[in-house]
N, C-alpha and C positions, 0 to 999 in steps of 0.2 A: 867837456865831451869825453866819453869813454876812449880808450886807446886799445883795449884789449877786445878781441872778437866776441867773446862770450857776453861781456859787458854790453857791446853795441846790441846783441841779440836781446839781452834783458831788457834793455831800454825800449826796443821795438816791441816787445812782448807785454810790458808794462803799460804803455801808452795804448795798445790795442785794447788790454783788459780794463783799464781805466775808463775809456770810452763806453765799452760794453757795460761795466757796472754803472756808470753815470746814467745811461738810458734806462738801465732795469729800476733803479732807485727813483727815478723820476716818474716811471710809470707806477711804480708802488705809492709814492706820495700822492700822485693824482687820484689814484684809485681809493685810497683812504679819505682824501677830501671830498670825492664823490659820495661816499658813504655816510659821512658826517652830514652833508648838506641835503641828502635825500630824504623822503618820507614815505612811510608806509609800504607799498609793494615794491617801489622804486629801490628803497633802502635795503630790502632783502635781496633784490637782484644785485645790486651794486655790492653788497656784502659778500656773495657767493663768489663774484668775479674778484674781488680783493683778497679774499683767502687764498686762492690760487697763486696770486701774486707774491702774498706774504709767505706763503709755505715755499715758494721756489727761492725767494730772496733768503729764507733761513736756510735751506739746504745748500745754497750756493755761498754762504757766508757773506752775503750783500749787507746784511743786518744779522745781528747775534741771534741764535735760536730762541733764547728766552724772551729777546725783545721782539721777535715775531709772535711767539705764543701770546705775549702780553697784550700785544697790538689787537690780536685776534680776539681775545677775552673781552677786550675793552669795547671792541666794535660790537660784539655780539649782544653784550650788555646794553648797547646803545640802541641796536636795532629790535631787540626783545622789548625794550621800554617804550617803543613807538607803536607797537601793536596794539 
């Protein structure tokens, strides 16, 4: 356990941020799974929702920006192939 006041604060902050990041990462993964399992119009709608989450995760460094771009590209290719 930290003894220094600033270290205690850092611990509180990191715990809070870890919980928030875990929630967002989970939502992101679920959205990606939904796109992969959907077909037709449902896939296009799920893709639009997933893109928003992917972009936000990339901006907030929950996933790396290049990983976000690659994921969006692969999902777009998948959805385009289903039409």
